[in-house]
N, C-alpha and C positions, 0 to 999 in steps of 0.2 A: 810782929812783924806782917805789914800789909800785904794783901794778897788780892790780885784782880781775878776776877772769877769767870769773865767770858773768853772763852778761848774756842778752838776749833780742833775736833778730833775728825778729821775727814774720811769717808768711806768711799773710795774709788776701785772698780773692779771689772776688768773686761771678763765677759761671759765666752769668748772665743777661746780655742785651745791655745795654751802658750808653752813656753819651756818649763820644763818639771822642777819644781823647787825641791830642795833638800828637806829631808824628814828630821823629825827629832833623832830618830835612830842613827842619823849619822854622826850624831855626837859632838859637832861641831856649831859654835854659835859667834858669828863674826860681829864685831863691834867696830865701827869706823868713824872718825870726825874728819870734817873738810869745811875749811874756810871758802866758800864758793866765789866771793869777791864780786859785790854789785849784782846780786841776782835780783834786778828791778823787772817789775811789771812796765811795759812801754805804755800802757796809759797813764794820763794824768790822774793822780790820786789826790783828791781835795783836802784830805787829811796830811799828807805830805809835801811840805814847800819845796822840796827838791825837785828841780824841773831838768836836771842835766840829763837824766836818762830818760827821754822823751823822745819822740820824733821830730819835735821841734827845739830840741835843747841841744847841747854843745856836743854831745856823745852822737846824736842822730839815732837814738836808740829806736828801733821798730820791731814790728813782730817776727819778721824774718830773722834778724840778729838774736832775740830772744829765743826763739825755737830753736836756732843753732846751739845755743849755749846750753839750755835744756837737754837736746840730745846729747851733747858732749858730755854733760853731768851723768846721764843715764849711762853713758859708756864707762866713765870712770868708776861709778858705783859698782857695776857689774863684773867690772876687771878686778877690783880688790877682792873680790870674793870668788872669781873663777866659776867652778861648776855648782858653788855654794853661796849665792847672794848673801851679802851681810844681812843679820837679822836687825841690827840697830845702826843707824847712820845720823849722827849729830851734825847740823849744819849751821853757819852763821852767816852774815850779810844776805839774808833773805828778806824782801821787802813786805810780802804780805801771803795769804793764803790762797791767791789766786795763782801765783806762780808755783807755788808747792802743789796744787791740784793739777796744772798744766804739765808738771814734771812728772806726776804718775800717771795721768791719763793720756797724754798725748804721746809719751815715749814707750809706753808698754811696761813700765815698773808695776803699776796697779795690777798686771797681770801676774805678778810673783807676790800678791797679797799685800804689798806695800800700802800703810796708811800713814798719816803724820799728825803730830800734835803740835800747835803753833800758837802762840799769844800775840797780839799786837803790843810793841812796848813804846815808851815814849822817847826812844832814841830821834835825835834831832833830823836825821836822814832817812828814818824809815826802817832802819835795819835790824832785824830781829834775829832770832836764834829759832831752832826748830828740831824736831825729831822726827826721823823716818823709820817706821818699824814694820816687821812684816807679823800680821796678824796670826798666821799660822805657827809663829815661833814665840811671840810675845805678847801677852795678855794685860792691857792696861788696867791697873787698879785705881790709879788716882794721879793727877796732874795739876799744876799750878806754877804761875808765874811770880818770882819773888823780886821785888824791885830793888835796884841800887840806886839809891838817893843821893844825889849830889847837893852841894852847898845852893842857897840862893844865889842867882846869877850865872850859874854854871851849866854848860850842855847838859841834857839830860843824857843818860845812858840806856845800855840794853839790860833788859831783866834778864835774871836765871832763869832756866826753865828746869822744873824737877819734875819726874816723871817715876812712879812705882810701878811694877808690874810683874808679871810670873813669866819666869823661862821655860819654855818647854815642860809645861806643869811639873816642874822641879821644884824650883825654889823662886823666892822674890828676890827681885834686883831694884837697888833704888840708881836711879840716873840723873845726873845733873850736867847740864848743856850750859857752857858759859862762853861769854866773849866780854873780857875785860875791856875797859876804856884804851882807845889806842895812843900812840907817842906822837900824835899829829899835835904840833906845838912844841915838841921837844921832850926828851925822854924825862928830864929832871922836874920841869914844868908840871907835867901830867903824872907823875909819881903817885901823888896824893890821891889821885881819882882812882888808880888801880890799887891803890891801899884800901880804900873804902870797899872797892869790890872784893877783894880777899877777904876783908873782916864779914861781910855779910856771906861770901861763901863758906866761910869757916862756921858761922852761925846755923845756916841750914845743915852743914854736916854733922855738926855738934848735935842738933834737934835729931837726926836720923840715928845716930849713935847711943843717944839718950834711952833711947826706947829699946835698941838692942846693939850692944857692942861688937857682935859678930855680924853684923849686918852687911851683906854683899854690896858695895856702891862702886860706882864708875862717875868719876868727874872728868870730862872731856869739854875741850874748848880751845879758843884763840885766847891767850892770857896775856899776849903782849909782853912777856917777860920770859927770858930764859929759864932753864931748870935749876940755874945756880942763884937766882933772885931770892933775897931775905924773904920776899912775901911767901914763896913756898916753905921755906925752914922755919922762920920766926912768926908767921901769921897763921898759915894752913898746918905746921908742925908735920911737914911732909919729910918722910925719910925712905931709907932704901929698904927692899926685900930684905926679912930677917930682923928687921929693927922694932921695937916694941911702941909702934905708934899707930895712929888712927889710918893716915893716908899714906901710900907708898908711890915714889917716882918710878918709871919705867925707861926714864931716858938713859939710863946707861946700857940697856939693852939694845940701843941702836949702835952701828958704827960709829967710831969718834969723827968728829967733825960733820955729823948730821945736821941738817936743817930743814924746815919746813919752808922758809921764804929766804931769800936773799936780799941783802941791802949790800949795795956796791960789791967790794969784792969777798964778803963773809956771809956764809949761811947761818941762819940763827932758828932756833927751835921754839917758836913759839905756840907750835899747836902739839897739844899733849894730851894723853890718856892717864889719868892718876887712878888709882884703885884703893879700895880698903884693905886693911891686912888680912881680913877674913878669906879673901880670895885667892889667897896662896897658902892658905891652911888645910892641912890632909883632912882634917875632920868635917870640913864644910862640904855641903853637896855640891856649890858652884864656885868652880876655880878658873883661875885665868892659866894658860899654856904660856908662860914667860918665853918660850921659843918662838911663839908666834908675833911678839911685839916687832911691828914694821913700819917704816916710812915708805909710802908707796910713790916711787920716783921713776913711773913708767916713762919709756922715751918719747911717746907723744905729748907727755905733759911738758917737756922741756924743749927748749932752743936755744942756740948759741948765744952766749953774751958776749956781743961785738965790743962792747965798752969796757969791761971789767975781766973779761976772759972766762972760760970753762963754759958751764950751761947755767940757766935760769929758769923758773916757770914760765910757760908760755900763758900769757894773759889775753884776755878777749880785745884790750886795746895796748897798742905800743905808744905811750903818749895819748894824743887825740885821735891816731889812726886805727881804724877798727883792722884787728887781724884775725878774729874768729879763734881764739885761743880759749882757755879754761879759767885759770885763776893765777893768782900771785902767790898762793900757797899750794902746798902738797898734802894731800891727805895722810894719816895716821893711823894705824889699826890694831888689833890684837883678836885672839879666839879666845872663847870661854868653853868648857866643858862641864857637863853635869851629870851626876846619878840621879836617875828617877826616884820621884818620892811618891808616896801614898796620895793620890790626887785628893781624897776624902778630906785631907788637913788643909788643903792650901786656903787662902783668902779668896774672897768673892770679888769678881769684876768690879770696876768703878762705874757707879750709876750716877744718875741726877740727883742731886741734894737738894735740900730745902734752902739753901743759899744762892741757888739760880744756876751753879756751876754746871756747865753742860758736859755730858761724857757718853761714849759710845763703846759697847764691846761687843764682839760676836761671839 
């Protein structure tokens, strides 16, 4: 499986006093996934042919609008964790590392020890996935981008992001962030693309499990498929807690009818966090608290749906009119807890390798 080795692990930190972050002794480790919808840098990128989100483009995307969105995303991230900001935040629809730098440095998130891992992917609109992490809670051991290769003539899609790290000096956690191909062009017409992404995802999960069948693993993303899709059951082999399979779905932990985005009258759950069975086994050090699985439908993330009734996510744009919202998706999340392990037996942090892959660990 091909791997591209140039990626950014960015270190941004304010030295001025800030809000106190929760310590490992607090025992909770939040994980959130959020499709932030079109988090573009307003500057023209010579490597990205998409000009819609630029000052002269159709959206009139500029520095002020970008900063409004970044401050809004900071608000969402902090709100999901209340007094204990999430330790891991998977993101998708991020254009480049610069907007992630601004998200951390210009909003104060860096003051809570947030860093990020990001790879530039071949997506035709320049949309990538990324992982924010709190360096005081999660020590990166390894990171790589896993390409999802389309057939010749098809539009390229996003890579998978794979990150391995140590949680609270307790146990190693494997994290995969995914954004499977969209349904643009029709659900049936694009199904094969998502099927390819599902097979690549399965290969990656199998590689991790081949080394350790009890490996704690989290797979989070916008899959553009509902939990009932055969791509989860037939390709990924996803089951429910209590079944003898590698990956488990937590969708049934949400209230009936829950959805992370709305299409006309119907809410759909495209954004999910899947876990390995090890995370619900009592003998493992790292475990998921199943009672904390949640869809974050904060009031400020929603607006009245005047066309189809009820509520819908408050987006940055309504049609072509800017309204200063957040995203067309809602974030999802859960919490882990961990029993401390002897630090002497933990793996060593990720460092620069002979292949040229760059990495940093504090």
